[in-house]
C-alpha positions in Angstrom: -170.8 -82.3 -171.0 -174.4 -82.4 -169.5 -175.6 -80.0 -166.9 -175.8 -82.8 -164.3 -172.2 -83.9 -164.9 -171.1 -80.3 -164.7 -172.9 -79.9 -161.4 -171.4 -83.1 -160.0 -167.9 -82.1 -161.0 -168.3 -78.7 -159.4 -169.5 -80.2 -156.1 -166.6 -82.6 -156.0 -164.0 -79.9 -156.5 -165.7 -77.7 -153.8 -165.7 -80.5 -151.3 -162.0 -81.2 -151.9 -161.1 -77.6 -151.4 -163.1 -77.4 -148.2 -161.3 -80.5 -146.8 -157.9 -79.1 -147.7 -158.8 -75.7 -146.1 -160.0 -77.4 -142.9 -157.0 -79.7 -142.4 -154.2 -77.1 -143.0 -154.8 -74.8 -140.0 -155.0 -77.7 -137.6 -151.4 -78.7 -138.6 -150.3 -75.1 -138.2 -151.8 -74.8 -134.8 -150.0 -78.0 -133.7 -146.7 -76.8 -135.0 -147.0 -73.4 -133.3 -147.9 -74.9 -129.9 -144.9 -77.3 -129.9 -142.3 -76.3 -127.3 -139.5 -79.0 -127.4 -137.5 -77.3 -124.6 -140.5 -77.3 -122.2 -141.2 -80.9 -123.1 -137.6 -81.9 -122.5 -137.5 -80.7 -118.9 -141.0 -80.5 -117.4 -141.3 -83.1 -114.8 -137.8 -84.4 -115.4 -135.4 -85.4 -112.6 -132.0 -83.8 -113.1 -129.1 -85.3 -111.0 -126.6 -82.6 -110.0 -123.3 -83.0 -108.3 -121.6 -80.3 -106.1 -118.5 -80.5 -103.8 -120.1 -79.6 -100.5 -116.8 -78.2 -99.2 -116.3 -74.8 -100.9 -118.2 -72.1 -99.0 -120.0 -69.9 -99.8 -120.5 -71.6 -103.1 -121.3 -74.9 -101.6 -121.0 -76.5 -98.2 -122.4 -79.2 -95.9 -124.5 -78.3 -92.9 -124.2 -80.1 -89.6 -127.3 -82.2 -90.5 -125.7 -83.3 -93.7 -127.7 -81.1 -96.0 -126.1 -79.1 -98.8 -126.3 -75.4 -99.0 -124.7 -72.4 -100.7 -124.9 -70.3 -103.8 -124.5 -73.3 -106.2 -127.3 -75.2 -104.5 -129.6 -72.1 -104.6 -128.8 -71.5 -108.3 -129.4 -75.2 -109.2 -132.8 -75.2 -107.4 -133.8 -71.9 -109.1 -132.9 -73.4 -112.5 -134.8 -76.6 -111.9 -137.8 -74.5 -110.8 -137.6 -72.5 -113.9 -137.4 -75.6 -116.0 -140.2 -77.3 -114.0 -137.8 -80.1 -113.2 -136.9 -81.9 -110.0 -133.3 -81.4 -108.7 -131.5 -84.3 -107.0 -128.2 -82.7 -105.6 -125.4 -84.9 -104.3 -122.0 -84.3 -102.8 -118.9 -85.5 -104.7 -115.2 -85.0 -103.9 -113.7 -82.4 -106.2 -111.0 -84.6 -107.8 -113.7 -87.1 -108.8 -116.4 -84.7 -109.9 -115.7 -84.6 -113.7 -114.9 -88.4 -113.8 -118.3 -89.0 -112.0 -120.1 -86.9 -114.6 -118.5 -88.8 -117.5 -119.4 -92.1 -115.8 -123.0 -90.9 -115.8 -123.3 -90.9 -112.0 -125.2 -87.6 -112.4 -126.2 -85.3 -115.2 -124.5 -82.0 -114.4 -122.0 -80.3 -112.1 -122.9 -77.1 -110.3 -119.9 -76.6 -108.0 -118.2 -73.3 -108.5 -116.4 -74.8 -111.5 -114.4 -72.4 -113.7 -114.3 -72.8 -117.4 -110.8 -73.8 -118.5 -109.5 -75.1 -121.9 -108.5 -78.4 -120.2 -112.0 -79.0 -118.9 -113.6 -78.0 -122.2 -111.8 -80.9 -123.8 -113.8 -83.2 -121.6 -117.2 -81.5 -120.9 -119.5 -78.8 -122.3 -120.2 -75.7 -120.2 -123.2 -73.5 -120.0 -123.1 -69.7 -120.1 -121.4 -68.4 -116.9 -123.5 -67.8 -113.8 -120.7 -66.0 -111.8 -117.4 -64.3 -112.5 -114.5 -64.7 -110.0 -111.4 -62.8 -109.0 -108.5 -64.1 -107.0 -106.9 -62.6 -103.8 -104.1 -63.2 -101.4 -105.2 -64.2 -98.0 -102.5 -63.8 -95.4 -101.5 -62.5 -92.0 -101.9 -58.8 -91.4 -98.5 -58.5 -89.7 -97.2 -56.7 -92.8 -94.6 -59.4 -93.7 -96.3 -60.5 -97.0 -95.7 -58.3 -100.0 -97.6 -59.4 -103.1 -95.2 -57.5 -105.3 -92.1 -59.3 -103.9 -93.0 -62.9 -103.2 -89.9 -65.0 -102.5 -88.9 -67.9 -100.2 -92.5 -68.5 -99.1 -94.9 -71.4 -98.8 -98.0 -70.6 -100.8 -101.3 -72.5 -100.4 -104.2 -73.2 -102.7 -106.7 -75.9 -103.7 -105.8 -78.6 -106.1 -107.4 -78.6 -109.6 -108.6 -75.0 -109.4 -107.7 -71.9 -111.4 -105.8 -70.3 -108.4 -104.0 -73.6 -107.9 -102.9 -73.6 -111.5 -101.9 -70.0 -111.3 -99.7 -70.7 -108.3 -98.0 -73.6 -110.0 -97.4 -71.6 -113.2 -96.1 -68.5 -111.6 -94.5 -69.5 -108.3 -93.6 -73.1 -108.0 -89.8 -73.4 -107.7 -89.3 -69.7 -108.6 -87.5 -67.3 -106.3 -87.3 -69.9 -103.6 -91.1 -70.4 -103.3 -92.9 -73.6 -102.6 -96.5 -74.3 -103.6 -98.7 -76.5 -101.4 -102.0 -77.6 -102.8 -104.8 -79.2 -100.8 -107.9 -81.2 -101.5 -110.1 -78.3 -100.3 -109.7 -74.7 -99.1 -110.6 -75.6 -95.6 -107.3 -77.5 -95.2 -105.4 -74.7 -97.0 -106.8 -72.1 -94.5 -106.0 -74.4 -91.5 -102.3 -74.5 -92.5 -102.4 -70.7 -93.0 -103.8 -70.2 -89.6 -101.3 -72.6 -88.0 -98.4 -70.9 -89.7 -97.5 -73.8 -91.9 -98.0 -71.6 -95.0 -97.4 -67.9 -95.5 -100.4 -67.0 -97.8 -103.3 -68.6 -99.6 -104.4 -67.7 -103.1 -108.1 -68.1 -103.3 -111.3 -66.8 -105.0 -112.3 -63.6 -103.4 -115.7 -64.8 -102.2 -114.1 -67.9 -100.6 -111.5 -65.8 -98.8 -114.1 -63.3 -97.6 -116.3 -66.2 -96.3 -113.4 -67.6 -94.3 -112.4 -64.1 -92.9 -116.0 -63.6 -91.6 -115.3 -66.4 -89.1 -111.5 -65.6 -88.7 -111.3 -61.8 -88.5 -108.4 -61.5 -86.1 -104.9 -61.4 -87.6 -105.7 -62.2 -91.2 -106.9 -60.3 -94.2 -106.8 -59.8 -98.0 -103.6 -58.2 -99.0 -102.9 -56.4 -102.4 -105.1 -56.0 -105.4 -107.6 -58.4 -106.8 -106.3 -60.6 -109.6 -108.6 -60.8 -112.6 -107.7 -63.9 -114.5 -111.0 -64.1 -116.5 -112.4 -66.7 -114.2 -115.9 -67.6 -115.3 -118.0 -70.2 -113.4 -120.5 -72.3 -115.2 -122.4 -75.6 -115.2 -120.7 -78.7 -116.7 -122.6 -81.3 -118.7 -121.4 -84.2 -120.8 -120.3 -83.4 -124.4 -123.2 -82.9 -126.7 -125.9 -83.1 -124.0 -129.0 -81.0 -124.9 -129.3 -80.3 -121.2 -126.8 -77.4 -121.7 -129.4 -75.6 -123.9 -132.1 -76.1 -121.2 -129.8 -74.7 -118.5 -128.9 -71.7 -120.7 -132.5 -70.9 -121.4 -133.3 -71.1 -117.7 -130.2 -69.0 -116.8 -131.3 -66.3 -119.1 -134.7 -66.2 -117.5 -133.4 -66.0 -113.8 -130.9 -63.4 -114.9 -133.6 -61.3 -116.6 -136.1 -61.5 -113.7 -133.5 -60.6 -111.1 -133.4 -64.0 -109.3 -129.8 -64.6 -110.0 -128.8 -61.2 -108.6 -130.9 -61.8 -105.5 -129.1 -65.2 -104.9 -125.7 -63.5 -105.3 -126.7 -60.8 -102.7 -128.1 -63.5 -100.3 -124.9 -65.6 -100.5 -122.1 -63.1 -101.0 -123.4 -59.7 -99.8 -122.1 -56.6 -101.4 
C-alpha cells in the first residue's frame, strides 16, 4: 500500500472515531435529563372529587367553597406536582362510581382503604391514619363494654358503619341506623333518636367543638387499622405521581403542618 493511501485510510478512521465520540455524550445527556414523572404532571389539570360533608376532612362553606384537610392536602400535592387542581363535591355513595365513569381523576375524601374498594380502584400510600370512638351523652348511661338494646348511629359506606353492622346489628337487641353523612347521624344523637354514634375520632372531636354540652367521647379509641388514601382508577399512573408528591410533602413537614392546622393536637 502506498504512503498516500495509508495517510487517507488513517484520516478516515480518525474522522469516524471523532464523530462517534461526539455523538455519544449528547445521547447520554438527553437520557440523564429526562424526568417522565415531571413531564406527566407539570401544567396538567387534575380533577379531584371530595364529599364536602365530612368535617374536618372536607366541608362546604356558606359561600359554596370547599375546605378542610382533604382540600389542603390535594392542593399541596398539586403544587408539588406543578399541576392545577379542580376540586368538586360529590355525594359519598356516588363518589367511586363517578371516578369509574371518568367524571374526575381522583378521590381525596377521607376514604379508607378497604378490600372491597381495592377491587374497584387503586389507592396511594396513606396520608392519614384514623381511630374510631363512641360519641354519646355524658349522662353515664352508655357503657361501651356492655352495649345492648340500643340504637347505634353511623355513616353508610364507611369503616365505622361496616364495624357497626358486623358487630352490633341484630345482636343483644341492638339496632344500627346508618345515614348518608355524619351530620345527620349527629342530629339524631342530639335529638335522642339514637343512643350513640360510632365515628372517626377527628370527626367526633370536630362536632364536639360546636356541641360541648352534654356529649362526649366515651371509652377507649378503637384501632381498626383504618388508613386513608387517595383513590384513582385501576392502573392509572397518576397513583405514582401522587405517591411521589406525598413523599415530598411528608419529608418537608408540610403534611404534618396541615394535620396540625386542621386537627390540632
